[in-house]
DOLUMLUM-358966 format. One record per residue (C-alpha): residue number from 1; y, x, z. Coordinates in steps of 0.001 Angstrom, whole numbers, plus 500000, padded with zeros to 6 digits. Layout:
<atoms>
ATOM   timar    north     east       up
ATOM     NUM        Y        X        Z
...
</atoms>
This chain:
<atoms>
ATOM   timar    north     east       up
ATOM       1   113420   635813   384827
ATOM       2   109790   636692   385773
ATOM       3   109047   635746   389380
ATOM       4   107443   639124   390222
ATOM       5   111009   640189   390823
ATOM       6   111407   637536   393472
ATOM       7   108698   638525   395989
ATOM       8   109365   641927   397610
ATOM       9   108362   640699   401173
ATOM      10   105340   638957   399913
ATOM      11   104211   641860   397815
ATOM      12   104517   644290   400837
ATOM      13   102637   641847   403075
ATOM      14   099717   641840   400638
ATOM      15   099345   645710   400368
ATOM      16   096154   646906   401930
ATOM      17   094835   643356   402283
ATOM      18   097072   642378   405255
ATOM      19   096663   638632   405748
ATOM      20   099886   636932   404879
ATOM      21   101094   634618   407707
ATOM      22   103787   632069   407498
ATOM      23   106122   634536   409200
ATOM      24   105550   637143   406506
ATOM      25   105590   634967   403477
ATOM      26   108790   634542   401554
ATOM      27   108986   631196   399854
ATOM      28   109478   631149   396163
ATOM      29   113223   630393   395449
ATOM      30   112337   626929   393991
ATOM      31   110574   625917   397282
ATOM      32   113442   627286   399294
ATOM      33   116277   625494   397328
ATOM      34   114630   622245   396223
ATOM      35   116902   619256   396750
ATOM      36   115941   615768   397917
ATOM      37   115085   614731   394322
ATOM      38   113435   618172   393556
ATOM      39   110057   619776   394097
ATOM      40   108590   623015   393537
ATOM      41   105103   623046   391875
ATOM      42   103167   626303   391500
ATOM      43   100146   626254   389100
ATOM      44   097801   629254   389591
ATOM      45   095477   630619   386997
ATOM      46   092263   632684   386952
ATOM      47   090805   633608   383560
ATOM      48   088010   635699   381970
ATOM      49   086290   636167   385335
ATOM      50   083001   636984   383466
ATOM      51   080836   636446   386601
ATOM      52   082728   639080   388450
ATOM      53   082657   637445   391832
ATOM      54   082237   640756   393780
ATOM      55   084333   643825   393271
ATOM      56   081333   645645   392033
ATOM      57   080462   647430   388832
ATOM      58   076767   646600   388195
ATOM      59   076461   648916   385248
ATOM      60   077714   651829   387274
ATOM      61   076059   650511   390511
ATOM      62   079112   651082   392588
ATOM      63   082124   649178   394059
ATOM      64   085222   648734   391875
ATOM      65   088643   647705   393364
ATOM      66   090013   646496   389936
ATOM      67   087916   643438   389789
ATOM      68   086339   640438   391534
ATOM      69   087192   636865   392206
ATOM      70   086622   637543   395899
ATOM      71   089637   639792   395612
ATOM      72   091797   637404   393608
ATOM      73   090713   634555   395985
ATOM      74   092089   636619   398981
ATOM      75   095612   636109   397727
ATOM      76   095305   632337   397088
ATOM      77   096104   631370   400657
ATOM      78   099260   633417   400682
ATOM      79   100316   632425   397195
ATOM      80   099853   628778   398120
ATOM      81   101930   629492   401373
ATOM      82   104839   630727   399131
ATOM      83   104951   627473   397308
ATOM      84   106120   623916   398087
ATOM      85   103129   622435   396245
ATOM      86   100306   624154   394323
ATOM      87   097368   623656   391940
ATOM      88   094607   625945   390825
ATOM      89   092976   626153   387421
ATOM      90   090549   628336   385637
ATOM      91   091009   629192   381925
ATOM      92   087363   629894   380881
ATOM      93   084926   632789   380282
ATOM      94   083445   632696   383809
ATOM      95   079788   632332   382923
ATOM      96   078785   635486   381062
ATOM      97   079962   639074   380867
ATOM      98   078107   641246   383547
ATOM      99   074491   641595   384758
ATOM     100   074827   638829   387333
ATOM     101   075331   636303   384455
ATOM     102   072287   637771   382608
ATOM     103   070168   637758   385840
ATOM     104   070918   634004   386420
ATOM     105   070416   633091   382692
ATOM     106   067357   635188   381938
ATOM     107   065662   635833   385177
ATOM     108   066393   633247   387943
ATOM     109   067179   630286   385610
ATOM     110   068938   627028   386485
ATOM     111   066918   624146   387529
ATOM     112   068410   620676   388133
ATOM     113   070476   620870   391309
ATOM     114   070915   624747   391285
ATOM     115   074288   626161   391712
ATOM     116   075409   629074   389805
ATOM     117   076992   631852   392041
ATOM     118   080322   631853   390188
ATOM     119   080589   628057   390527
ATOM     120   079733   628213   394147
ATOM     121   082429   630841   394538
ATOM     122   084989   628794   392608
ATOM     123   084149   625620   394617
ATOM     124   085125   627572   397762
ATOM     125   088639   627775   396496
ATOM     126   089202   624248   395507
ATOM     127   090133   624405   391746
ATOM     128   091892   621402   390303
ATOM     129   090612   621747   386694
ATOM     130   089066   624181   384211
ATOM     131   088344   624686   380600
ATOM     132   085735   626569   378575
ATOM     133   085789   629913   377055
ATOM     134   083700   631279   374196
ATOM     135   081259   632943   376554
ATOM     136   080310   629753   378172
ATOM     137   078065   629195   375044
ATOM     138   076249   632456   375185
ATOM     139   073228   631031   376908
ATOM     140   073080   627779   375182
ATOM     141   074308   624244   375728
ATOM     142   071617   623111   378175
ATOM     143   072232   626069   380475
ATOM     144   075958   625628   380337
ATOM     145   075770   621838   381178
ATOM     146   073470   622585   384113
ATOM     147   076073   625141   385422
ATOM     148   078986   622838   384939
ATOM     149   077214   619972   386779
ATOM     150   077631   621849   389984
ATOM     151   081463   622387   389686
ATOM     152   083538   620363   392130
ATOM     153   086390   619925   389630
ATOM     154   086685   618502   386009
ATOM     155   086311   620468   382822
ATOM     156   088388   619579   379720
ATOM     157   088050   620551   376110
ATOM     158   089896   618831   373235
ATOM     159   088408   620716   370257
ATOM     160   084671   620836   370830
ATOM     161   082770   618017   369085
ATOM     162   079205   616731   368808
ATOM     163   078291   617320   365197
ATOM     164   080763   616991   362388
ATOM     165   084547   616381   362690
ATOM     166   085972   612905   362225
ATOM     167   088758   612198   359855
ATOM     168   091124   611819   362891
ATOM     169   090846   614202   365830
ATOM     170   091112   611123   368243
ATOM     171   087921   609766   366780
ATOM     172   085954   613001   367318
ATOM     173   082894   612591   369595
ATOM     174   083656   615193   372115
ATOM     175   081304   616977   374623
ATOM     176   084056   616808   377247
ATOM     177   087165   614850   378125
ATOM     178   089944   616212   375986
ATOM     179   092224   616066   378933
ATOM     180   092548   614935   382637
ATOM     181   095682   613552   384189
ATOM     182   095689   614329   388007
ATOM     183   098081   612434   390264
ATOM     184   099175   614818   392883
ATOM     185   101225   613974   396029
ATOM     186   104056   616537   396229
ATOM     187   106713   617074   398856
ATOM     188   110285   617350   397736
ATOM     189   113123   619331   399238
ATOM     190   113794   616550   401878
ATOM     191   110162   616575   402895
ATOM     192   109456   613226   401329
ATOM     193   106150   612832   399313
ATOM     194   105719   611201   396056
ATOM     195   103289   611394   393193
ATOM     196   103471   613540   390057
ATOM     197   101096   613109   387171
ATOM     198   100072   616444   385813
ATOM     199   097980   616481   382623
ATOM     200   095640   619342   381826
ATOM     201   094242   619693   378181
ATOM     202   091812   622342   377217
ATOM     203   090919   624451   374135
ATOM     204   088196   626872   373147
ATOM     205   088317   629393   370199
ATOM     206   086900   627617   367020
ATOM     207   085108   630900   366342
ATOM     208   082230   629960   368816
ATOM     209   080534   628417   365829
ATOM     210   080197   631861   364374
ATOM     211   079766   633881   367522
ATOM     212   076975   631450   369019
ATOM     213   075719   629855   365790
ATOM     214   072149   630131   367064
ATOM     215   073025   627803   369957
ATOM     216   075590   625545   368250
ATOM     217   074551   625191   364661
ATOM     218   073896   621463   363898
ATOM     219   074676   620533   367399
ATOM     220   078455   621085   367761
ATOM     221   081534   621713   365713
ATOM     222   085099   622987   366549
ATOM     223   088484   621916   365518
ATOM     224   091602   623801   365031
ATOM     225   093392   624145   368382
ATOM     226   096900   623143   367278
ATOM     227   095602   620169   365305
ATOM     228   093610   618887   368334
ATOM     229   096817   619300   370480
ATOM     230   099017   617366   368084
ATOM     231   096581   614484   368250
ATOM     232   095939   614332   371882
ATOM     233   099236   615308   373628
ATOM     234   101022   612048   372544
ATOM     235   098099   610141   374112
ATOM     236   098609   612046   377363
ATOM     237   102390   611006   377241
ATOM     238   101480   607484   376652
ATOM     239   099169   607508   379597
ATOM     240   101862   608602   381823
ATOM     241   101640   612331   382191
ATOM     242   104882   613692   383695
ATOM     243   103896   617345   383007
ATOM     244   101409   618498   380284
ATOM     245   099796   621871   380768
ATOM     246   097596   623514   378052
ATOM     247   094515   625412   379306
ATOM     248   094152   627600   376281
ATOM     249   091215   630079   376251
ATOM     250   092982   631662   373260
ATOM     251   095264   634651   373007
ATOM     252   098655   635393   371707
ATOM     253   099062   636372   367999
ATOM     254   102389   636319   366230
ATOM     255   101165   637152   362772
ATOM     256   101665   633618   361512
ATOM     257   099728   630379   362116
ATOM     258   096388   630017   360041
ATOM     259   093819   627360   360081
ATOM     260   091163   627509   362903
ATOM     261   093143   630473   364328
ATOM     262   091403   632425   367136
ATOM     263   094454   633387   369142
ATOM     264   096696   630296   368704
ATOM     265   098496   630011   372032
ATOM     266   101899   630950   370573
ATOM     267   101697   628161   368060
ATOM     268   100073   625776   370632
ATOM     269   103215   626282   372781
ATOM     270   105097   624933   369952
ATOM     271   103555   621572   369983
ATOM     272   105969   618886   371100
ATOM     273   105134   617490   374593
ATOM     274   103372   620641   376001
ATOM     275   105310   621926   378924
ATOM     276   103424   625093   379977
ATOM     277   100561   627194   378600
ATOM     278   097876   629161   380373
ATOM     279   096257   631699   378056
ATOM     280   093399   634161   378206
ATOM     281   090598   635553   375940
ATOM     282   092340   638757   375023
ATOM     283   091981   640364   378460
ATOM     284   095643   641392   378461
ATOM     285   098544   640599   380634
ATOM     286   101482   638234   380018
ATOM     287   104285   638552   381045
ATOM     288   104307   642238   381207
ATOM     289   105799   645452   379901
ATOM     290   103503   646480   377037
ATOM     291   100833   644112   375568
ATOM     292   102955   641608   373655
ATOM     293   106367   643269   373020
ATOM     294   107994   642411   369659
ATOM     295   106279   639110   368893
ATOM     296   108641   636592   367631
ATOM     297   108613   633536   369827
ATOM     298   107010   635409   372807
ATOM     299   109307   636676   375548
ATOM     300   107138   639257   377431
ATOM     301   109892   639658   380066
ATOM     302   110626   636058   380909
ATOM     303   107055   634943   380251
ATOM     304   107599   632292   377613
ATOM     305   106027   631240   374338
ATOM     306   108298   629256   372082
ATOM     307   110513   628952   375074
ATOM     308   107897   627453   377336
ATOM     309   106531   629057   380573
ATOM     310   103196   630889   379791
ATOM     311   100867   633397   381482
ATOM     312   097847   635537   380817
ATOM     313   096146   636787   383918
ATOM     314   094215   639860   382765
ATOM     315   090393   639766   383178
ATOM     316   087604   640048   385708
ATOM     317   089949   638797   388465
ATOM     318   092501   641609   387916
ATOM     319   095398   639281   388253
ATOM     320   096364   635803   389418
ATOM     321   098550   633996   386838
ATOM     322   101431   632021   388256
ATOM     323   103572   629366   386611
ATOM     324   106201   628155   388959
ATOM     325   108083   624857   387978
ATOM     326   111151   623317   389563
ATOM     327   110632   619541   389030
ATOM     328   113463   616983   389250
ATOM     329   113005   613299   389707
ATOM     330   114044   611311   386638
ATOM     331   113798   607645   387503
ATOM     332   109907   607168   388211
ATOM     333   108942   610280   386445
ATOM     334   109436   614130   386887
ATOM     335   110903   616697   384484
ATOM     336   111060   620502   384440
ATOM     337   114530   621887   385146
ATOM     338   113560   625562   385729
ATOM     339   110578   627910   385792
ATOM     340   109283   631461   386517
ATOM     341   106059   633099   385457
ATOM     342   104055   636019   386841
ATOM     343   100740   637797   386517
ATOM     344   100248   639129   389981
ATOM     345   097718   642133   390240
ATOM     346   095009   642802   392882
ATOM     347   095585   646575   392608
ATOM     348   097942   649181   391515
ATOM     349   097610   652850   390466
ATOM     350   099348   655627   392493
ATOM     351   101189   658630   391238
ATOM     352   097811   660315   390399
ATOM     353   096581   657168   388488
ATOM     354   094029   656514   391140
ATOM     355   093305   652807   391917
ATOM     356   094605   651478   395062
ATOM     357   093539   648074   396210
ATOM     358   096305   645696   397209
ATOM     359   094049   643118   398730
ATOM     360   090759   642728   400457
ATOM     361   087889   640263   399899
ATOM     362   087833   636737   400865
ATOM     363   084633   636550   403037
ATOM     364   083893   632836   402163
ATOM     365   083771   633692   398346
ATOM     366   081536   636754   399058
ATOM     367   079249   634692   401196
ATOM     368   078936   632036   398535
ATOM     369   077380   634659   395994
ATOM     370   075839   637117   398428
ATOM     371   072163   636147   397776
ATOM     372   072712   636328   394014
ATOM     373   074649   639511   394223
ATOM     374   071787   641223   396037
ATOM     375   069271   639813   393632
ATOM     376   071394   641252   390754
ATOM     377   071437   644735   392235
ATOM     378   067667   644574   392229
ATOM     379   067849   643325   388679
ATOM     380   070016   646165   387375
ATOM     381   067917   648812   389133
ATOM     382   064779   647438   387488
ATOM     383   063620   648296   383941
ATOM     384   064507   646068   381064
ATOM     385   062926   648130   378487
ATOM     386   061497   651497   377614
ATOM     387   062587   654485   375688
ATOM     388   060230   656588   373648
ATOM     389   062305   659719   373967
ATOM     390   064811   661039   376468
ATOM     391   068458   660018   376133
ATOM     392   070814   662991   376722
ATOM     393   074237   664151   375446
ATOM     394   074215   667833   376167
ATOM     395   074452   668733   372493
ATOM     396   076360   665665   371262
ATOM     397   079185   667694   370059
ATOM     398   077087   670125   367895
ATOM     399   074276   668041   366466
ATOM     400   073191   664401   365900
ATOM     401   072591   663140   369310
ATOM     402   070094   660547   370907
ATOM     403   072729   659038   373179
ATOM     404   075024   658322   370281
ATOM     405   072171   657403   368025
ATOM     406   071198   654440   370249
ATOM     407   074679   653015   370498
ATOM     408   074934   653113   366662
ATOM     409   071494   651491   366326
ATOM     410   072521   648744   368691
ATOM     411   075814   648217   366871
ATOM     412   074217   647991   363541
ATOM     413   071645   645695   364774
ATOM     414   074324   643451   366316
ATOM     415   076831   643295   363340
ATOM     416   074253   642742   360764
ATOM     417   073094   639630   362638
ATOM     418   076772   638554   363114
ATOM     419   077731   638840   359473
ATOM     420   074470   637746   357825
ATOM     421   075811   634416   356814
ATOM     422   079415   635095   356376
ATOM     423   081670   636375   353571
ATOM     424   080813   639972   354371
ATOM     425   077018   639694   354221
ATOM     426   076732   641610   351087
ATOM     427   078620   644779   352146
ATOM     428   076732   647843   353277
ATOM     429   077079   648490   357178
ATOM     430   077968   651815   358714
ATOM     431   078207   652324   362501
ATOM     432   080712   654690   364205
ATOM     433   080052   655958   367757
ATOM     434   081197   658830   369827
ATOM     435   079897   660647   372929
ATOM     436   081674   659725   376178
ATOM     437   079957   661871   378675
ATOM     438   080230   665332   377190
ATOM     439   081333   667601   379982
ATOM     440   084907   668700   379714
ATOM     441   087018   667817   382726
ATOM     442   084140   665847   384113
ATOM     443   082293   669060   384899
ATOM     444   078884   670558   384046
ATOM     445   076953   667442   385171
ATOM     446   079043   665036   383285
ATOM     447   076385   664187   380640
ATOM     448   074018   661395   379757
ATOM     449   070637   662211   381043
ATOM     450   068041   659365   381129
ATOM     451   064352   660476   380807
ATOM     452   061918   658885   378431
ATOM     453   060177   655775   379835
ATOM     454   061672   652845   381667
ATOM     455   065426   652081   381099
ATOM     456   067255   649967   383647
ATOM     457   070476   647982   382916
ATOM     458   072522   650383   384982
ATOM     459   071484   653230   382739
ATOM     460   073570   651718   380034
ATOM     461   076706   652854   381812
ATOM     462   075380   656310   381018
ATOM     463   075344   655442   377422
ATOM     464   078630   653524   377131
ATOM     465   081244   654248   379801
ATOM     466   083935   651830   378752
ATOM     467   084292   648073   378607
ATOM     468   085176   648130   374941
ATOM     469   084452   645292   372690
ATOM     470   082733   645427   369270
ATOM     471   084898   645240   366152
ATOM     472   084301   645838   362530
ATOM     473   086589   647065   359802
ATOM     474   086311   646899   355951
ATOM     475   087280   650300   354366
ATOM     476   086618   652346   351252
ATOM     477   084269   655249   350802
ATOM     478   087382   657534   350672
ATOM     479   088530   656113   354031
ATOM     480   085114   656781   355444
ATOM     481   085486   660329   354410
ATOM     482   088844   660701   355974
ATOM     483   087543   659142   359228
ATOM     484   084910   661826   359347
ATOM     485   087482   664579   358497
ATOM     486   089531   663369   361464
ATOM     487   086450   663587   363629
ATOM     488   085884   667101   362483
ATOM     489   088986   668170   364230
ATOM     490   086646   668654   367199
ATOM     491   085897   672151   365815
ATOM     492   087775   675361   365412
ATOM     493   087818   677002   362068
ATOM     494   085170   679687   361875
ATOM     495   085354   682708   359501
ATOM     496   082227   683374   357553
ATOM     497   080339   686319   359088
ATOM     498   081966   685865   362492
ATOM     499   079953   686563   365659
ATOM     500   080176   684151   368563
ATOM     501   083365   682389   367478
ATOM     502   084700   679814   369796
ATOM     503   083362   676458   368324
ATOM     504   084919   673633   370163
ATOM     505   088577   672686   369961
ATOM     506   089420   672106   373700
ATOM     507   092396   669931   372837
ATOM     508   090205   667317   370907
ATOM     509   088830   664605   373224
ATOM     510   085058   663931   372842
ATOM     511   085610   660217   372645
ATOM     512   087472   660823   369315
ATOM     513   084473   662670   367800
ATOM     514   082944   659776   365940
ATOM     515   079627   660167   364195
ATOM     516   079165   657655   361368
ATOM     517   075544   656429   360829
ATOM     518   074423   655058   357539
ATOM     519   075648   658008   355562
ATOM     520   074642   661682   355591
ATOM     521   076964   664603   355537
ATOM     522   077677   668249   356490
ATOM     523   080740   669782   358160
ATOM     524   082006   672981   356661
ATOM     525   083520   675000   359513
ATOM     526   084986   677688   357096
ATOM     527   087562   674964   356168
ATOM     528   090710   674310   358219
ATOM     529   091040   670823   359671
ATOM     530   092403   668268   357184
ATOM     531   094277   666283   359759
ATOM     532   096042   667148   363043
ATOM     533   095510   665303   366265
ATOM     534   097953   662551   365340
ATOM     535   096121   661841   362076
ATOM     536   098796   663579   359982
ATOM     537   097750   665256   356826
ATOM     538   098249   669089   357445
ATOM     539   095846   670692   354957
ATOM     540   095575   668508   351880
ATOM     541   093229   670769   350102
ATOM     542   090762   671117   352979
ATOM     543   087479   669370   352910
ATOM     544   085430   669904   355956
ATOM     545   083187   666885   355095
ATOM     546   080892   667965   352231
ATOM     547   077772   666513   350607
ATOM     548   078765   663008   351933
ATOM     549   076065   660622   350596
ATOM     550   075186   656980   350831
ATOM     551   071570   656023   350000
ATOM     552   070950   659525   348738
ATOM     553   073830   659554   346221
ATOM     554   077358   660904   346592
ATOM     555   079517   658268   348146
ATOM     556   081680   656154   345820
ATOM     557   085286   656532   346933
ATOM     558   086185   652973   345922
ATOM     559   083155   651198   347276
ATOM     560   083833   648931   350363
ATOM     561   081951   649319   353601
ATOM     562   081837   647446   356817
ATOM     563   081981   649944   359674
ATOM     564   081175   648651   363085
ATOM     565   082949   650415   366018
ATOM     566   084934   649381   369135
ATOM     567   088270   647657   369650
ATOM     568   089917   650911   370566
ATOM     569   089184   652688   367385
ATOM     570   089568   649586   365128
ATOM     571   092939   648899   366645
ATOM     572   094264   652297   365754
ATOM     573   093152   654281   368939
ATOM     574   092889   658033   368241
ATOM     575   095369   657673   365277
ATOM     576   092594   658001   362684
ATOM     577   094104   657764   359186
ATOM     578   094323   654235   357780
ATOM     579   092149   652780   360535
ATOM     580   094152   650148   362278
ATOM     581   094120   646467   363087
ATOM     582   094891   645452   359384
ATOM     583   091380   646569   358453
ATOM     584   089738   644495   361058
ATOM     585   087444   641800   359659
ATOM     586   085360   640971   362732
ATOM     587   086471   640780   366415
ATOM     588   083313   640245   368590
ATOM     589   083340   638287   371835
ATOM     590   080904   640855   373277
ATOM     591   081257   644336   374868
ATOM     592   079534   647323   373371
ATOM     593   077719   647802   376611
ATOM     594   076385   644197   376524
ATOM     595   075293   644770   372933
ATOM     596   073303   647811   373978
ATOM     597   071617   645949   376771
ATOM     598   070730   643063   374415
ATOM     599   069398   645538   371904
ATOM     600   067031   647211   374430
ATOM     601   065864   643823   375636
ATOM     602   065270   642720   372110
ATOM     603   063397   645828   371019
ATOM     604   061296   646238   374149
ATOM     605   060746   649986   373343
ATOM     606   063589   651863   371687
ATOM     607   063388   655027   369742
ATOM     608   066665   656905   370388
ATOM     609   065566   660088   368525
ATOM     610   068509   661231   366435
ATOM     611   067984   660958   362679
ATOM     612   069996   664228   362000
ATOM     613   072231   662412   359398
ATOM     614   074905   665144   359924
ATOM     615   074806   668843   360422
ATOM     616   076930   671962   359977
ATOM     617   076961   673572   356466
ATOM     618   075108   676876   356721
ATOM     619   077131   680006   356829
ATOM     620   075328   683359   356412
ATOM     621   075220   685778   359308
ATOM     622   077597   683564   361385
ATOM     623   077318   682375   364917
ATOM     624   079598   680286   367273
ATOM     625   079623   679819   370981
ATOM     626   080004   676597   372923
ATOM     627   079429   675514   376512
ATOM     628   077445   672470   377878
ATOM     629   075566   671478   380976
ATOM     630   072917   673905   382167
ATOM     631   070379   671109   382327
ATOM     632   070582   670983   378532
ATOM     633   068476   674211   378352
ATOM     634   065257   671982   378487
ATOM     635   066288   670234   375347
ATOM     636   067838   673029   373263
ATOM     637   064704   673665   371166
ATOM     638   064342   669969   370346
ATOM     639   067708   669461   368811
ATOM     640   067381   668380   365153
ATOM     641   069470   669933   362403
ATOM     642   070779   672824   364572
ATOM     643   069498   676286   365707
ATOM     644   070668   676705   369346
ATOM     645   070172   679856   371569
ATOM     646   070785   680301   375255
ATOM     647   073775   682639   375648
ATOM     648   073859   682857   379465
ATOM     649   076218   681374   382002
ATOM     650   079614   679854   381190
ATOM     651   082600   679255   383447
ATOM     652   082746   676857   386349
ATOM     653   078996   675990   386344
ATOM     654   078660   675322   382585
ATOM     655   075961   677116   380509
ATOM     656   076765   679084   377349
ATOM     657   075033   678497   374080
ATOM     658   074933   680148   370612
ATOM     659   074896   678032   367515
ATOM     660   073420   679922   364585
ATOM     661   075095   678814   361512
</atoms>
């Protein structure tokens, strides 16, 4: 069973960050019951830290209790104390992913002898080994190697080669050692010490050759994860490894093994000789109640892949992954006779869904990165580009909007670059984006409002609230229309000739109101909604989306389009008809927020002015009423494609506006 069921005393002792003393710590059952020829070995994992040393959201410029290696680190001592013997590994994606990473790479730089703040923090904790994630390559190979030279522990990667692949994986010229075998002195149940040889082998997603082609093309190549493992694991056995542990910066996908698979950890676990698998990359939690249920070969309760212990420890330091092994001496070597797994969180949510920290910071980790943290704060507060027009979302639900426009522009820029040399390079690209800050429960000030002029990195949080990642789907023109029909559920039906009819459907979330750029269209409010909130067809004859055109001509219902969006929508979030993971053709390694920042830096000065690619179909002598923030009054006359009048004060601090249809 999963070991989180075995630690009630430990868990209580950690609540609120209370330091766990030996009197409070409950030993793991393996440590408590190990016999003279048995020993308990706990291997701990961090993964997908993404430079989050501090529990701080640099985009929002505020503390955040759900993240931070300093928080995860604070439970290392107590987690070690529960164990008879322990080791600590990192599973990759530590070098890029928040503004501190960008500050070091683009601003401060890495001279010979410099130490990266995340490496300084990791060195405090005494890691035993690490592997690479895809984001380690985002700043180029030279930068990566300068950073890694400061690590006080070895890095391994068995499927990253210099140049072309050899005919035999064992003949590949690798950038790193494929594996390392560490001899650790462990204490058995009688207190006697003897060595165990633990082998760690590392893997990176082969897709780095696409995601970071500009850094890696002609310099590197990647091999299939499972193929590399099948070649090197027997060599580890021959070299005397008692236990072989895979450090797999690759997720869990049960759809069937394919060549150069991105999320190959399930099938990696099936390689003979591998005893345990640490996974990551997907920013999910395993074992756990929801992320991986129903995958054949994966037991999300027990925490096994192909019957072997496995763990995925969330992201940004949200969890510490634990694999506990009960080892038994077999002659001169050790074998595993039992195991448990756990992804232990650093926070929980109370009955009101509010975040409650379960731990405090480890001061030594904060101290290691303090100077760079403070420099990063200055960096995110300083302009990285300019906007030629104000960015605001006061009218994002009634007209094409600059805050949505700039996200779409950035997504289009990004995906065209990513797909330019692949199999989808010939397809037309559209971009779907929704307003996130649009009043509602957030109140009358809950809107994007960034004036023209300088834009700082922290302003991007105003443009894109969530840490979604970019994905793209391949769909038909008919499916594009139905996507927009679903979005049009934002509005109530309005009778022709009505005066001040209520416009907005209060039960429809603004983050499901997607605007699709790259096409032009109108919304006919006289029609009922075609789909209900669950994406079910309720009015088959209704067509709110009219005059839908691509490149000035009516859209071809059978033509294929690449639509760039986020992982929530592409994975079926919002229940849009026929939009689900089976349509996904591209899964980016980058968040939408990072893409917006990169776009601003690349462009220097952005022009977020909305292009009015959508509007409402005119209705004679008809008006509708909606509410938005009172600060929107200064922009009402500038809104393109809509005639908006001030209609006085609304409820609870909102302002009322009239849309003349």
